[in-house]
KOLZA-918288 format. One line per 10 residues: number of its first residue (from 1); their letters; for each residue z, y, x of C-alpha. Coordinates in steps of 0.2 Angstrom, whole numbers, always signed. Layout:
# residues N
NUM	a	Z:Y:X  ... .
//
This chain:
# residues 202
1	mmlppmryka	+47:-31:+18  +61:-31:+5  +60:-28:-13  +75:-23:-24  +84:-37:-33  +72:-46:-45  +75:-51:-64  +89:-39:-65  +88:-20:-66  +102:-16:-53 .
11	ddrettvyfk	+109:+2:-53  +109:+12:-37  +126:+5:-30  +120:-13:-33  +103:-10:-25  +111:-2:-10  +123:-16:-7  +110:-29:-9  +99:-20:+4  +114:-18:+16 .
21	kvansttlpi	+119:-37:+14  +101:-42:+19  +99:-30:+33  +116:-34:+40  +112:-52:+40  +97:-51:+52  +91:-41:+67  +73:-41:+61  +66:-24:+57  +65:-21:+38 .
31	mvynnpvdyg	+53:-11:+27  +59:-6:+10  +46:-8:-4  +49:+7:-15  +39:+3:-31  +48:+9:-46  +32:+9:-57  +30:-10:-55  +48:-16:-52  +59:-4:-62 .
41	ievtldmfee	+70:+2:-48  +68:+17:-37  +76:+19:-20  +81:+37:-20  +83:+48:-5  +101:+48:-7  +101:+29:-7  +90:+29:+9  +102:+41:+17  +116:+28:+15 .
51	llndcpniqa	+105:+14:+20  +99:+22:+36  +116:+27:+41  +123:+9:+40  +107:-1:+44  +98:+4:+60  +85:-10:+57  +79:-2:+41  +65:+6:+49  +51:+9:+36 .
61	vkestrdlsn	+47:+12:+18  +32:+6:+9  +30:+21:-2  +23:+16:-19  +32:+29:-31  +15:+36:-35  +23:+53:-32  +13:+60:-17  +26:+74:-14  +38:+60:-9 .
71	vtriknrfgn	+30:+59:+8  +35:+77:+11  +53:+74:+4  +56:+59:+15  +49:+68:+31  +59:+84:+27  +75:+73:+25  +74:+60:+38  +61:+67:+51  +54:+52:+60 .
81	rlailsgvdt	+69:+41:+57  +59:+31:+43  +41:+27:+45  +31:+30:+29  +17:+18:+24  +7:+22:+9  +8:+7:-3  -4:+13:-16  -23:+11:-11  -28:+25:-22 .
91	laleslsmga	-16:+38:-14  -18:+32:+4  -29:+46:+11  -19:+59:+2  -3:+51:+9  -10:+50:+27  -15:+69:+26  +3:+73:+21  +10:+64:+36  +12:+46:+31 .
101	dgwvaglvca	+12:+35:+46  +2:+21:+40  -5:+11:+25  -1:-6:+18  -18:-9:+11  -24:-21:-2  -43:-20:-1  -42:-21:+17  -43:-40:+15  -61:-38:+9 .
111	fpaetvaiye	-66:-21:+18  -56:-21:+34  -68:-9:+44  -69:+4:+30  -50:+4:+28  -47:+6:+47  -60:+19:+48  -52:+30:+35  -35:+28:+44  -42:+32:+62 .
121	lekagkhkea	-53:+46:+56  -39:+55:+47  -26:+52:+61  -39:+60:+73  -41:+75:+62  -58:+70:+56  -54:+73:+38  -71:+77:+31  -78:+60:+38  -63:+51:+31 .
131	vaiyrwflpl	-65:+59:+14  -83:+53:+13  -79:+35:+16  -64:+36:+4  -74:+43:-10  -86:+29:-9  -71:+17:-8  -61:+23:-23  -69:+13:-37  -65:-3:-26 .
141	leldintklv	-47:+4:-22  -44:+5:-40  -45:-14:-41  -28:-14:-32  -19:-4:-45  -21:-17:-59  -10:-32:-64  -24:-43:-58  -25:-35:-41  -24:-52:-32 .
151	qniklaevat	-38:-60:-42  -48:-44:-40  -46:-43:-21  -50:-62:-19  -66:-59:-29  -70:-45:-17  -66:-56:-2  -79:-69:-8  -92:-55:-10  -90:-49:+8 .
161	gigtenvrep	-89:-67:+15  -71:-66:+21  -61:-77:+9  -60:-87:-7  -55:-85:-25  -40:-97:-23  -25:-90:-31  -7:-97:-34  -3:-101:-52  +2:-94:-64 .
171	rlpligrere	-12:-82:-58  -30:-89:-62  -47:-84:-56  -55:-71:-67  -67:-76:-81  -78:-69:-94  -80:-51:-97  -66:-46:-85  -74:-55:-71  -91:-47:-74 .
181	nvlniitngl	-83:-30:-74  -75:-32:-57  -91:-40:-50  -100:-25:-56  -89:-13:-46  -89:-24:-31  -108:-26:-32  -111:-7:-33  -99:-4:-19  -109:-16:-8 .
191	ktrptlpnyk	-125:-8:-13  -119:+9:-8  -108:+4:+7  -109:+18:+20  -113:+17:+38  -97:+20:+47  -95:+33:+61  -88:+27:+78  -70:+26:+73  -64:+14:+86 .
201	kl	-63:+26:+101  -56:+42:+94 .
//
């Protein structure tokens, strides 16, 4: 997965050249992380057109523009040439219903079964069942669209017995009121955790 250049807001030409140089230096498949909200640079459809023409190993996009209609724009322009993976937890089901191929999830680290269930149910056309889980999941998924997403997810991992709160500095574990608020969301989610339908053999 590749981000645009960091610490410098490159223009379209600079960003495209950067992606091309990296893509042409490897045979590994590349997923472009398109997150202008957090990183200040959008990879536009015209930029993708140039990249896809010149770099066959650019194969996917982590679509994080927060513009849900972008899934349709990408499909209309490129068909199946570019796999679309939702990169925003709170738009994942909506993106899947509009044709996204997958979901690069955050809260999956603490709630893997629920994340996979939503994906499998939606892909199998069981939208109503997917929505029921997603509505329960949404307050937890909102922990991912926050500057402290890593700390939030790690705290959720502890609550579900999957991981630890260890984070790399400069991030530090949550403390005080902030920690209490996140724990309240996690605790409520665990108390109301749904029984999942059989999603593994759809």
